[in-house]
C-alpha positions in Angstrom: 0.3 -12.4 32.4 4.0 -11.8 32.8 5.8 -9.1 30.7 9.3 -8.4 30.3 11.7 -6.2 28.3 15.3 -6.5 27.1 17.1 -3.7 25.3 19.4 -5.1 22.8 21.3 -3.9 19.8 23.0 -0.9 18.6 22.5 2.5 20.0 20.6 5.3 18.1 22.7 7.0 15.5 24.7 9.9 16.8 23.6 12.1 14.1 20.1 12.2 15.5 21.5 14.0 18.4 20.7 14.3 22.0 18.0 16.7 21.6 16.0 14.8 19.1 16.2 11.7 21.4 14.9 13.6 24.3 12.1 15.0 22.1 11.2 11.6 20.8 11.1 10.0 24.2 8.7 12.8 25.5 6.4 12.5 22.8 6.3 8.7 22.7 5.4 8.9 26.5 2.5 11.2 25.6 1.4 9.1 22.7 1.3 6.0 24.8 -0.6 7.4 27.5 -3.3 8.6 25.2 -3.5 5.2 23.4 -4.2 3.7 27.0 -1.1 1.7 26.9 1.0 3.5 29.4 4.7 4.4 28.8 7.1 1.5 28.4 9.5 0.7 31.1 12.9 2.1 30.2 16.2 0.6 31.0 19.4 2.5 31.9 21.7 -0.3 30.7 23.6 0.0 27.7 22.6 -1.9 24.6 24.5 -5.3 24.6 25.1 -8.1 22.4 25.7 -10.4 25.1 23.6 -13.8 25.6 22.2 -12.6 29.0 18.7 -13.9 29.3 15.8 -11.3 29.2 14.7 -10.1 32.7 11.2 -11.0 33.6 8.7 -9.3 35.8 5.3 -10.6 36.9 2.0 -8.7 36.8 -1.5 -9.9 37.6 -4.3 -10.4 35.1 -8.0 -11.0 35.0 -7.8 -13.0 31.8 -8.4 -16.8 32.1 -5.2 -18.9 31.1 -5.4 -20.5 27.7 -5.8 -24.2 27.4 -2.1 -24.4 26.1 0.4 -22.2 27.8 1.5 -19.8 25.1 4.2 -17.3 25.5 4.7 -14.4 23.2 7.9 -12.6 22.4 8.5 -9.9 20.0 11.9 -8.1 18.7 11.8 -4.7 17.3 14.5 -2.9 15.3 14.4 0.4 17.2 13.3 2.0 20.4 9.8 1.4 21.6 9.6 5.1 22.6 9.7 6.4 19.0 6.1 7.1 18.8 6.3 5.5 15.3 6.6 1.9 13.9 8.2 0.5 17.2 5.8 2.0 19.6 3.0 0.5 17.5 4.6 -3.0 17.9 5.0 -2.5 21.7 1.3 -1.4 22.0 0.4 -4.7 20.2 2.2 -6.7 22.5 0.8 -5.1 25.6 -2.7 -5.5 24.3 -2.2 -9.1 23.4 -1.0 -9.9 26.9 -4.0 -8.3 28.2 -6.5 -9.7 25.8 -5.3 -13.5 26.1 -3.7 -13.4 29.5 -0.5 -14.7 28.3 3.2 -14.1 29.1 4.7 -11.5 26.7 8.1 -10.1 26.4 10.0 -7.9 24.0 13.4 -6.9 23.1 13.9 -3.5 21.2 17.0 -1.9 19.4 17.7 -5.3 18.0 20.4 -5.4 15.2 19.7 -7.7 12.3 22.9 -9.8 13.0 21.7 -10.2 16.5 18.2 -11.4 15.7 18.8 -15.1 15.5 20.5 -15.0 18.7 17.9 -13.1 20.6 15.0 -15.3 19.3 16.9 -18.4 20.1 17.3 -17.1 23.7 13.4 -16.7 23.9 12.9 -20.2 22.5 15.2 -21.7 25.3 13.0 -19.7 27.8 10.0 -21.4 26.5 8.4 -18.7 24.5 6.6 -20.5 21.7 5.1 -17.5 19.7 7.8 -15.3 18.1 6.9 -12.0 16.3 9.6 -10.2 14.4 8.4 -6.7 13.7 10.2 -5.7 10.7 10.9 -7.5 7.4 14.7 -7.1 8.0 14.4 -10.0 10.5 12.6 -12.5 8.4 15.6 -14.4 7.1 16.5 -15.2 10.8 12.9 -16.1 11.7 12.3 -18.4 8.7 15.7 -20.2 9.3 14.7 -20.8 12.9 11.3 -21.8 11.9 12.8 -24.7 10.1 14.8 -25.8 13.1 12.0 -25.4 15.7 8.6 -26.8 14.2 6.8 -26.4 17.7 7.5 -22.7 17.8 5.1 -20.4 15.8 6.7 -17.4 14.0 5.2 -14.3 12.9 6.8 -12.3 10.1 5.9 -9.3 8.1 6.1 -9.1 4.2 4.3 -7.4 1.4 2.4 -10.3 0.1 1.9 -14.0 0.2 4.9 -16.3 0.7 5.9 -19.2 -1.7 6.4 -22.5 0.4 5.2 -21.0 3.7 6.1 -23.3 6.5 3.3 -24.7 8.6 4.6 -22.8 11.7 4.8 -19.3 10.1 2.1 -16.6 10.0 2.6 -13.9 7.5 1.4 -10.3 8.1 1.0 -8.3 4.8 1.5 -4.6 5.7 -0.4 -3.4 2.8 1.6 -0.1 2.3 0.7 0.7 -1.3 -3.1 0.9 -0.5 -2.5 3.9 1.9 -0.1 5.6 -0.4 -2.8 5.5 -3.3 -5.1 7.3 -1.2 -2.3 9.8 0.0 -1.3 10.3 -3.7 -4.9 11.1 -4.5 -5.1 13.8 -1.8 -1.9 15.3 -2.9 -3.2 15.6 -6.4 -5.9 17.7 -5.4 -4.3 20.2 -3.2 -1.1 20.9 -5.0 -0.8 24.3 -6.3 2.4 23.9 -8.1 1.7 20.7 -10.0 4.6 19.0 -8.2 4.3 16.4 -5.2 7.1 14.7 -3.5 7.6 11.2 -2.1 10.3 11.1 0.6 11.4 7.5 1.3 14.0 6.1 3.8 15.6 3.4 1.9 15.1 2.4 -1.7 13.3 -1.2 -1.0 10.7 -3.1 -2.9 7.8 -1.7 -0.7 8.9 1.8 -1.1 8.9 1.5 -4.9 5.5 0.1 -4.6 4.5 3.1 -2.5 5.6 5.3 -5.3 3.9 3.4 -8.0 0.6 3.5 -5.9 1.1 7.3 -5.7 1.6 7.5 -9.6 -1.5 5.4 -10.1 -3.6 7.8 -8.0 -2.3 10.8 -9.8 -2.9 9.3 -13.3 -6.4 8.8 -12.2 -7.2 12.0 -10.3 -4.9 14.8 -11.7 -2.8 13.5 -14.7 -1.0 16.8 -15.1 0.7 16.4 -11.5 4.6 15.6 -11.5 5.6 13.1 -8.8 9.2 13.4 -7.6 10.6 10.6 -5.5 13.8 10.9 -3.3 15.3 8.5 -0.8 17.1 9.6 2.2 19.2 6.3 2.5 18.1 6.0 6.3 14.8 6.0 7.8 15.9 7.6 10.9 18.2 10.4 10.0 16.6 13.9 10.5 19.6 15.8 9.2 19.7 14.4 5.8 15.7 14.3 5.7 15.7 17.8 6.1 18.4 18.7 3.6 16.6 16.5 0.8 13.2 18.0 1.9 14.6 21.5 1.4 15.8 20.6 -1.9 12.6 19.2 -3.0 10.8 22.4 -1.9 13.3 24.6 -3.8 12.5 22.6 -7.0 8.7 23.6 -6.6 7.3 20.6 -4.6 4.5 21.8 -2.4 3.2 18.5 -1.0 5.5 15.9 0.4 4.5 12.4 1.2 6.7 11.0 3.8 7.6 7.4 4.4 10.6 7.8 6.9 10.5 7.3 10.7 12.5 9.5 13.0 13.7 11.4 9.7 10.2 12.9 10.0 11.5 15.4 12.5 14.0 16.9 10.0 11.0 17.0 7.5 9.1 19.0 10.0 11.9 21.5 10.4 12.1 21.8 6.6 8.5 22.8 6.0 8.4 25.2 9.1 7.3 28.5 8.1 6.4 27.5 4.6 3.2 26.7 2.9 4.4 23.1 2.0 1.9 20.4 3.2 2.9 16.9 4.4 1.5 13.4 5.1 3.2 10.9 7.2 2.9 7.2 8.3 2.1 4.9 11.2 0.9 7.4 13.9 -0.6 10.9 14.2 2.2 13.5 14.1 0.0 16.5 13.7 1.5 18.3 16.8 4.9 18.6 15.2 3.7 20.6 12.1 0.3 21.9 12.9 0.3 24.4 10.1 1.6 22.0 7.4 0.2 18.5 8.4 -2.6 17.1 6.3 -2.8 13.2 7.7 -1.3 10.1 8.5 -1.5 6.4 7.1 -2.2 4.8 10.4 -1.4 1.4 11.0 -2.6 -0.6 14.0 -0.6 -3.8 14.5 -2.6 -4.8 17.5 -5.5 -5.6 15.1 -3.2 -8.0 13.1 -1.7 -9.6 16.2 -5.0 -10.0 17.9 -6.4 -11.7 14.8 -3.5 -14.1 14.4 -3.3 -15.0 18.3 -7.1 -15.7 18.2 -6.4 -18.1 15.3 -3.6 -19.8 17.2 -5.0 -19.9 20.5 -8.9 -20.6 19.8 -8.3 -22.6 16.7 -4.9 -24.1 16.9 -4.0 -22.6 13.4 -0.2 -22.4 13.4 0.1 -20.9 9.9 -1.5 -18.4 7.8 -1.7 -15.1 5.9 -3.2 -11.9 7.1 -3.3 -8.8 4.9 -3.7 -5.6 7.3 -7.3 -4.6 6.4 -7.8 -1.2 4.9 -10.7 0.6 5.8 -12.3 3.6 7.7 -11.3 4.6 11.2 -13.6 3.2 13.9 -14.2 -0.2 12.3 -12.7 -2.7 14.8 -11.6 -4.8 11.9 -9.7 -1.9 10.2 -5.9 -2.3 10.7 -4.9 0.7 8.5 -6.5 3.7 7.4 -6.2 7.3 6.5 -6.5 9.6 9.6 -9.6 11.8 9.3 -10.6 14.5 9.5 -7.8 15.9 7.0 -6.1 19.1 8.3 -5.1 22.4 6.3 -7.2 21.4 3.3 -10.7 21.8 2.1 -13.2 19.9 4.2 -14.8 18.5 1.0 -11.6 16.3 0.8 -12.9 14.2 3.7 -15.7 12.8 1.8 -13.4 12.4 -1.2 -11.1 10.1 0.9 -14.2 8.3 2.2 -15.5 7.6 -1.1 -12.0 6.2 -2.4 -11.8 4.2 0.8 -15.2 2.6 0.1 -14.1 1.6 -3.3 -11.1 0.0 -2.0 -13.2 -2.1 0.4 -15.5 -3.1 -2.3 -12.8 -4.1 -4.7 -13.8 -1.6 -7.2 -10.2 -0.1 -6.7 -7.3 -2.5 -6.2 -4.0 -1.3 -5.6 -1.3 -3.7 -6.5 2.1 -4.2 -4.9 4.1 -3.0 -8.0 7.8 -3.0 -7.6 8.6 -2.0 -11.3 10.9 0.9 -11.1 9.1 4.0 -12.6 
């Protein structure tokens, strides 16, 4: 297996600050080590928008080569050291290379205007499976899919696609299902009767998350008020902290977060308070041990492994994969509520397991509802 890394795109927003960046890098390294992936290689080169080809390094693998020589490349919108969404993408690529014995590469910090160029570079280098980790890259990927029918593109959406090309795989991220369960938890632990949803940008998937929370509250504690706010940026800790503090001042005592690096501002806002929080993507309990309930964990390696298996073993170049919601520990589970819950009554663990079982069986169906509440 060969692996390579190219750092492209704009640098982290200055408002995050040097201190936060150093903290994120340290935590990401620790997170990667605990997941068995090892810390990603870092680069000291400044982010660039040149057309320089990605550098490649060679490592050995014990996996047999595939009958067809596949090469996988992925692009990420942020740093793979964020201990969040981009780290999960990096870990999925590493695992894919190890499992299938194929060449892998990735580029992080890719700006949306640079996506088509970076993807084209990979195509010119012979990469024939391209994964865009982030729906903001879908337009570029789908345009290139039409131009390069022999290259397989993996995109991320929030549901089935109309007129999906024969060389496109679609990962449905299944965000609302997890937020339904988070909303149910919040409805049981709030003491003020006010829970908050804190989003990054006001996008369709975010609206669907809010509607899932409202659906759960209506079922489990209809007297609870849901207050939704958006920062305007997933990665701005300063603005996130300010909005979180405003929500707390209004009486919110449980905040459901759907931001990324902005969580560091949220953790500062709830410090020395009794306000409880939930987060998304990865375990972040160490940042707010007295305030943290759980995280909606997403494991993109399960999704990528499934798709690559279909491509490599069955020559299936197109398909739809909805990230399977389930209980932690099931190898087919791609997203789940982290258990045991923290800082809440232990009885809520069985409460979550019961809801999860009903979702798995189809008794509970959480729609992707983008109607503004």
